[in-house]
VOPAGU-2260 file (C-alpha; in pm, 1 decimal, decimal comma):
REM VOPAGU-2260
SITE   aa  ch    i         X         Y         Z
SITE  UNK   A    0     375,0    -534,7   -1900,0
SITE  UNK   A    1     719,7    -577,6   -1749,1
SITE  UNK   A    2     911,8    -292,8   -1914,9
SITE  UNK   A    3    1023,7    -142,3   -1607,7
SITE  UNK   A    4     767,9     166,7   -1608,4
SITE  UNK   A    5     436,1     194,5   -1461,2
SITE  UNK   A    6      92,1     144,5   -1624,2
SITE  UNK   A    7    -175,6     402,3   -1572,6
SITE  UNK   A    8    -483,5     185,3   -1486,6
SITE  UNK   A    9    -791,9     202,0   -1332,0
SITE  UNK   A   10   -1033,6    -119,7   -1117,3
SITE  UNK   A   11   -1399,6     -37,5   -1185,5
SITE  UNK   A   12   -1564,2    -297,1    -936,5
SITE  UNK   A   13   -1921,3    -200,6   -1030,9
SITE  UNK   A   14   -1856,8    -323,8   -1407,9
SITE  UNK   A   15   -1809,1    -678,5   -1335,0
SITE  UNK   A   16   -1494,3    -633,5   -1211,5
SITE  UNK   A   17   -1341,4    -441,4   -1490,0
SITE  UNK   A   18    -969,7    -346,3   -1523,9
SITE  UNK   A   19    -859,0     -86,9   -1744,7
SITE  UNK   A   20    -465,8     -52,6   -1861,2
SITE  UNK   A   21    -405,2     267,4   -2004,7
SITE  UNK   A   22    -307,4     136,4   -2419,1
SITE  UNK   A   23    -284,8    -222,4   -2352,1
SITE  UNK   A   24    -611,7    -397,7   -2221,3
SITE  UNK   A   25    -923,9    -474,4   -2058,6
SITE  UNK   A   26   -1004,2    -749,0   -1864,9
SITE  UNK   A   27   -1332,3    -854,4   -1603,4
SITE  UNK   A   28   -1172,1    -987,5   -1305,5
SITE  UNK   A   29   -1343,9    -914,1    -979,4
SITE  UNK   A   30   -1665,5    -808,2    -824,9
SITE  UNK   A   31   -1833,6    -525,8    -629,5
SITE  UNK   A   32   -1626,6    -500,4    -305,8
SITE  UNK   A   33   -1323,2    -612,2    -400,3
SITE  UNK   A   34   -1011,0    -428,3    -315,7
SITE  UNK   A   35    -773,4    -391,6    -590,2
SITE  UNK   A   36    -419,9    -532,3    -478,9
SITE  UNK   A   37    -201,8    -564,7    -823,3
SITE  UNK   A   38     169,1    -630,7    -730,2
SITE  UNK   A   39     423,1    -903,8    -865,1
SITE  UNK   A   40     309,5   -1203,1    -676,5
SITE  UNK   A   41     522,5   -1449,6    -895,8
SITE  UNK   A   42     843,2   -1296,4    -956,9
SITE  UNK   A   43     797,5   -1244,1   -1271,8
SITE  UNK   A   44     867,8    -876,9   -1325,7
SITE  UNK   A   45     527,0    -814,6   -1440,5
SITE  UNK   A   46     256,8    -723,1   -1145,6
SITE  UNK   A   47     -16,3    -924,1   -1162,0
SITE  UNK   A   48    -392,7    -810,5   -1141,8
SITE  UNK   A   49    -527,2    -896,3    -801,5
SITE  UNK   A   50    -812,2    -835,3    -530,1
SITE  UNK   A   51    -860,2    -882,3    -210,0
SITE  UNK   A   52   -1266,0   -1006,8    -100,5
SITE  UNK   A   53   -1291,8    -862,2     285,2
SITE  UNK   A   54   -1652,2   -1044,3     301,3
SITE  UNK   A   55   -1464,0   -1364,2     257,9
SITE  UNK   A   56   -1113,0   -1307,4     355,4
SITE  UNK   A   57    -982,9   -1437,8     -13,5
SITE  UNK   A   58    -715,9   -1328,1    -270,6
SITE  UNK   A   59    -755,8   -1373,5    -616,0
SITE  UNK   A   60    -397,1   -1326,3    -816,9
SITE  UNK   A   61    -494,7   -1347,9   -1172,9
SITE  UNK   A   62    -360,8   -1671,6   -1337,7
SITE  UNK   A   63    -140,0   -1750,1   -1006,6
SITE  UNK   A   64    -344,2   -1807,1    -674,6
SITE  UNK   A   65    -655,4   -1747,6    -461,4
SITE  UNK   A   66    -574,2   -1833,0    -138,9
SITE  UNK   A   67    -754,2   -1781,6     183,0
SITE  UNK   A   68    -626,7   -1505,4     400,4
SITE  UNK   A   69    -730,9   -1289,6     605,7
SITE  UNK   A   70   -1106,1   -1184,3     723,0
SITE  UNK   A   71   -1367,3    -898,3     687,7
SITE  UNK   A   72   -1256,1    -598,2     795,4
SITE  UNK   A   73    -855,8    -664,5     753,0
SITE  UNK   A   74    -656,3    -435,4     531,8
SITE  UNK   A   75    -470,6    -583,7     276,7
SITE  UNK   A   76     -96,9    -480,9     273,1
SITE  UNK   A   77     100,3    -669,8      22,7
SITE  UNK   A   78     429,7    -602,6      18,8
SITE  UNK   A   79     814,2    -719,1     -21,3
SITE  UNK   A   80     837,0    -797,6     322,3
SITE  UNK   A   81    1158,4   -1078,7     251,3
SITE  UNK   A   82    1356,0    -832,0      25,1
SITE  UNK   A   83    1246,5   -1089,2    -273,4
SITE  UNK   A   84    1135,6   -1053,3    -609,5
SITE  UNK   A   85     756,7   -1155,5    -523,5
SITE  UNK   A   86     525,6    -962,0    -363,5
SITE  UNK   A   87     364,0   -1150,5     -50,4
SITE  UNK   A   88     -10,2   -1101,8      65,6
SITE  UNK   A   89     -50,5    -970,8     397,6
SITE  UNK   A   90    -316,6    -820,0     640,3
SITE  UNK   A   91    -356,4    -573,4     906,3
SITE  UNK   A   92    -587,2    -622,9    1151,5
SITE  UNK   A   93    -685,5    -286,1    1308,4
SITE  UNK   A   94    -892,9    -386,7    1578,0
SITE  UNK   A   95    -583,4    -593,5    1693,4
SITE  UNK   A   96    -284,6    -420,7    1576,2
SITE  UNK   A   97    -214,7    -755,7    1428,2
SITE  UNK   A   98     -42,2    -806,7    1148,1
SITE  UNK   A   99     -24,6   -1099,3     916,5
SITE  UNK   A  100     230,1   -1219,4     592,3
SITE  UNK   A  101     148,7   -1498,2     406,8
SITE  UNK   A  102     386,4   -1815,1     486,0
SITE  UNK   A  103     638,2   -1555,0     650,7
SITE  UNK   A  104     545,9   -1394,9     971,2
SITE  UNK   A  105     277,0   -1275,8    1207,8
SITE  UNK   A  106     318,4    -995,4    1474,8
SITE  UNK   A  107     122,2    -700,4    1656,3
SITE  UNK   A  108     223,7    -371,3    1608,8
SITE  UNK   A  109      -4,6     -20,7    1601,3
SITE  UNK   A  110    -375,7      20,3    1685,2
SITE  UNK   A  111    -710,4      88,8    1588,9
SITE  UNK   A  112    -726,9     419,4    1429,0
SITE  UNK   A  113    -358,1     358,6    1242,5
SITE  UNK   A  114    -316,4     351,0     876,1
SITE  UNK   A  115     -89,0      66,5     794,0
SITE  UNK   A  116     202,9     146,4     547,5
SITE  UNK   A  117     451,0    -119,3     427,3
SITE  UNK   A  118     787,5      73,1     272,7
SITE  UNK   A  119    1083,1      25,4     256,1
SITE  UNK   A  120    1241,6     273,0     529,1
SITE  UNK   A  121    1602,1     199,5     540,5
SITE  UNK   A  122    1708,2      67,9     189,2
SITE  UNK   A  123    1749,1    -264,7     267,9
SITE  UNK   A  124    1544,8    -401,3     -41,1
SITE  UNK   A  125    1272,9    -535,1     212,3
SITE  UNK   A  126     987,0    -343,2     319,4
SITE  UNK   A  127     887,6    -302,8     708,2
SITE  UNK   A  128     573,3    -276,4     917,7
SITE  UNK   A  129     472,5     105,9     962,2
SITE  UNK   A  130     161,8     270,8    1090,3
SITE  UNK   A  131      98,7     591,1    1090,1
SITE  UNK   A  132    -112,3     781,1    1388,5
SITE  UNK   A  133    -341,5    1053,9    1234,4
SITE  UNK   A  134    -401,1    1262,6    1571,5
SITE  UNK   A  135     -94,6    1266,9    1710,4
SITE  UNK   A  136     112,2    1260,3    1372,7
SITE  UNK   A  137     330,4     982,1    1484,5
SITE  UNK   A  138     555,2     747,3    1236,5
SITE  UNK   A  139     637,1     445,0    1378,1
SITE  UNK   A  140     830,1     188,6    1175,4
SITE  UNK   A  141     888,2    -178,6    1347,4
SITE  UNK   A  142    1235,4    -212,4    1453,3
SITE  UNK   A  143    1385,3     126,4    1295,2
SITE  UNK   A  144    1214,9     445,9    1433,7
SITE  UNK   A  145     959,6     683,4    1563,3
SITE  UNK   A  146     880,4    1006,2    1410,5
SITE  UNK   A  147     624,9    1283,0    1400,5
SITE  UNK   A  148     480,2    1476,4    1086,9
SITE  UNK   A  149     141,3    1551,9     987,4
SITE  UNK   A  150    -213,4    1519,9    1200,6
SITE  UNK   A  151    -570,6    1422,4    1175,3
SITE  UNK   A  152    -646,7    1604,8     830,0
SITE  UNK   A  153    -304,8    1462,4     683,7
SITE  UNK   A  154    -297,8    1143,1     410,9
SITE  UNK   A  155      17,1     954,8     489,3
SITE  UNK   A  156     278,0     957,2     152,1
SITE  UNK   A  157     575,5     720,3     216,7
SITE  UNK   A  158     774,9     716,4    -111,1
SITE  UNK   A  159    1167,2     724,4    -212,2
SITE  UNK   A  160    1119,7    1121,0    -280,1
SITE  UNK   A  161    1475,9    1175,5    -314,6
SITE  UNK   A  162    1631,0     885,2    -513,0
SITE  UNK   A  163    1834,2     716,9    -219,5
SITE  UNK   A  164    1672,3     448,3    -211,8
SITE  UNK   A  165    1489,5     496,5     122,9
SITE  UNK   A  166    1119,2     538,6     121,4
SITE  UNK   A  167    1080,3     870,2     294,2
SITE  UNK   A  168     778,9     965,8     603,2
SITE  UNK   A  169     570,6    1250,4     401,6
SITE  UNK   A  170     206,0    1383,7     397,0
SITE  UNK   A  171      15,7    1538,4     168,6
SITE  UNK   A  172    -262,0    1799,2     313,3
SITE  UNK   A  173    -535,5    1879,9      80,8
SITE  UNK   A  174    -675,6    2203,5     253,9
SITE  UNK   A  175    -376,4    2380,0     150,0
SITE  UNK   A  176    -211,7    2160,8     -96,8
SITE  UNK   A  177      97,7    2102,6     111,5
SITE  UNK   A  178     342,0    1826,6      34,7
SITE  UNK   A  179     586,6    1744,3     337,2
SITE  UNK   A  180     855,4    1506,9     311,7
SITE  UNK   A  181    1066,5    1468,1     651,7
SITE  UNK   A  182    1382,3    1624,3     612,5
SITE  UNK   A  183    1388,9    1717,6     293,9
SITE  UNK   A  184    1095,6    1922,1     159,2
SITE  UNK   A  185     757,4    2134,4     177,9
SITE  UNK   A  186     616,4    2190,3    -165,3
SITE  UNK   A  187     240,5    2300,0    -268,2
SITE  UNK   A  188      64,3    2104,6    -515,3
SITE  UNK   A  189    -336,3    2075,8    -483,4
SITE  UNK   A  190    -645,4    2204,0    -351,9
SITE  UNK   A  191    -908,9    2073,7    -109,9
SITE  UNK   A  192   -1058,2    1758,1    -224,8
SITE  UNK   A  193    -786,0    1628,5    -460,2
SITE  UNK   A  194    -621,5    1287,9    -373,3
SITE  UNK   A  195    -250,8    1268,1    -329,9
SITE  UNK   A  196    -116,1    1016,9    -611,8
SITE  UNK   A  197     187,4     793,7    -534,8
SITE  UNK   A  198     258,6     479,8    -487,7
SITE  UNK   A  199      18,6     283,9    -203,6
SITE  UNK   A  200     170,7      37,0     -14,4
SITE  UNK   A  201     497,8      -5,8    -187,4
SITE  UNK   A  202     351,4     -24,0    -563,2
């Protein structure tokens, strides 16, 4: 709603693509198989309901646009890659380690088993392409750094954990409830089967 705070919401694809925003609204937008990719695509300081449809490679942003961008097998990785106020649609193609940012750039970075993670790792206001290679515990941030943290069992969960304006490399290990933030802290919260809740791809 543009008030500067994140709202709790869910996307239920099995029920006519229903979006439920707590205390605000319920809207049908999307269908089974769609992946939710909410972000501020028009720069109006309100996140838009949006889905990526892998089967067709089409993006649907409610009341904004519906371009064809991507293909089956792509991971949607929208983000603020140019440092602007509007999120850009982007995809990561695991088989080729290929990134494409709508209207901005295309490049190769990563591999088939990597997790794509676009966050602002250097604090410049723009998000950088990065990958986490689980079984090596390797984090590679394009043009910036290569670090090691984690293993095959970990969930990568970068975020700004110390409020310095830079997103930190971090993992959650559900079998022990370990959260480890590189060069910052190690704490325990959670148990086996838990899903770590932070931002996803910067949102």
